[in-house]
C-alpha positions in Angstrom: -1.0 25.7 -10.5 -3.9 23.3 -10.8 -3.9 19.7 -9.7 -5.1 16.7 -11.7 -8.8 16.5 -12.7 -10.4 14.3 -10.0 -12.9 12.9 -12.6 -10.3 11.9 -15.2 -8.3 8.7 -14.6 -4.6 9.3 -14.2 -3.7 6.1 -16.1 -5.4 5.1 -19.4 -7.3 1.8 -18.9 -5.8 -1.0 -21.0 -6.9 -4.4 -22.2 -5.1 -7.7 -23.1 -7.0 -10.0 -25.4 -10.2 -8.2 -24.7 -9.9 -8.4 -20.9 -9.1 -5.4 -18.7 -5.8 -5.4 -16.9 -4.6 -3.7 -13.8 -2.6 -0.5 -14.0 -0.8 -1.3 -10.8 -0.3 -4.4 -8.7 1.2 -3.9 -5.3 2.6 -7.1 -3.8 2.7 -7.1 0.1 0.2 -5.0 1.9 2.4 -4.0 4.8 2.9 -0.4 5.7 4.9 0.5 2.6 2.4 -1.2 0.3 -0.6 0.5 1.9 1.2 3.9 1.8 1.9 3.4 -1.9 -1.7 2.5 -2.6 -3.0 5.5 -0.6 -0.6 7.9 -2.5 -1.7 6.4 -5.9 -5.4 6.8 -5.0 -4.7 10.5 -4.1 -3.2 10.8 -7.6 -6.4 9.3 -9.1 -4.8 6.0 -10.0 -7.7 3.6 -9.1 -7.2 0.6 -11.3 -5.0 -1.3 -8.8 -5.0 -4.2 -6.5 -3.0 -4.7 -3.3 -2.0 -8.3 -2.6 -1.1 -9.8 0.8 -0.6 -13.3 2.0 -2.6 -13.1 5.2 -6.4 -13.5 5.4 -8.5 -10.5 6.6 -8.2 -10.0 10.3 -4.9 -11.9 10.5 -2.5 -9.2 9.2 0.1 -7.4 11.3 2.8 -8.3 13.7 0.4 -8.9 16.5 -0.8 -12.2 15.1 2.3 -13.3 13.1 6.0 -13.2 13.5 7.4 -9.7 13.4 11.0 -9.1 12.3 11.6 -7.4 15.7 11.2 -9.1 19.0 9.7 -5.9 20.4 7.9 -3.1 18.6 9.3 -0.5 21.0 12.7 0.8 21.8 14.2 0.3 25.2 14.4 3.4 27.3 17.9 4.8 26.8 18.7 8.3 28.1 21.4 8.7 25.5 18.9 8.4 22.7 17.0 11.5 24.0 13.7 10.3 22.5 
């Protein structure tokens, strides 16, 4: 079985009123959004944009509020991690 042709776009480019439009817009460039973008790029979908609300260098839980107070689990022998 052969994979997709790496030189051929996976999605046909489209236009609206003579202007090119994105094939994919990913809103939120967290781990999930970046994973989706990476997977689409591997499938030769390149006409996309990933949007995030933080400026470059200010992304991630280290500089903003994370949903968890800690990023690591507590040592619990019953979890057997």
